[in-house]
C-alpha positions in Angstrom: -5.3 -16.2 12.8 -3.0 -18.4 9.9 -0.5 -17.2 7.4 -3.3 -16.7 5.0 -5.5 -14.3 6.6 -2.6 -12.7 7.7 -1.5 -12.4 3.9 -5.2 -11.6 3.4 -5.6 -8.8 5.7 -2.4 -7.7 4.8 -3.9 -6.7 1.1 -5.9 -4.1 3.0 -3.7 -3.0 5.5 -4.2 1.1 5.2 -7.9 0.4 5.5 -8.4 -1.8 8.4 -9.4 -0.6 12.6 -6.8 -1.2 15.2 -8.2 -4.3 16.9 -7.8 -5.5 13.7 -3.8 -4.1 13.2 -3.3 -5.9 16.4 -4.6 -9.4 15.4 -2.0 -8.9 12.4 0.5 -8.1 15.0 -0.2 -10.8 17.5 0.2 -13.2 15.1 3.6 -12.0 13.6 4.8 -12.5 17.0 4.4 -15.9 16.5 5.4 -16.5 13.1 8.8 -14.7 11.4 8.0 -14.8 8.2 4.6 -13.2 8.7 6.9 -10.8 11.1 9.3 -9.8 8.1 7.1 -9.1 6.2 4.7 -7.0 8.4 7.9 -5.0 9.3 9.0 -4.0 5.7 5.6 -2.8 4.7 5.5 -1.3 7.9 8.6 0.4 7.1 7.6 0.8 3.5 4.6 3.1 4.6 7.1 5.0 6.7 9.4 5.9 3.9 6.5 7.0 1.9 4.9 9.1 4.2 8.1 10.9 5.0 8.5 11.9 1.0 7.3 15.3 0.6 4.3 15.2 -1.8 4.1 16.5 -5.2 1.8 17.9 -7.5 1.1 17.8 -10.9 -0.3 21.3 -12.9 -3.6 21.8 -13.2 -3.2 21.1 -17.1 -1.3 17.6 -16.8 -5.0 15.4 -17.0 -5.9 16.8 -20.0 -2.6 17.0 -21.8 -1.9 13.6 -20.5 -5.5 12.1 -22.2 -4.6 14.5 -25.6 -1.1 12.1 -26.3 -3.3 8.6 -25.1 -5.3 9.7 -27.4 -2.9 11.2 -30.4 -0.6 7.9 -29.9 -3.4 5.8 -30.0 -5.1 4.2 -33.5 -9.4 4.3 -32.3 
């Protein structure tokens, strides 16, 4: 695997199989730049997973659409 293929696979990281993630890690072991990128990405995912889930009020989407419609001329 080269760095270009690594970057392309990283675009869909959450949907990769364990085998594909293993290939990424193998490449990262040989490439410091990709290793740093993978490490930062995995740290970001861990941070996001540790954050509390927020829920929007039931009427959030309809209120947002009304506000957009009122501010955007047709």
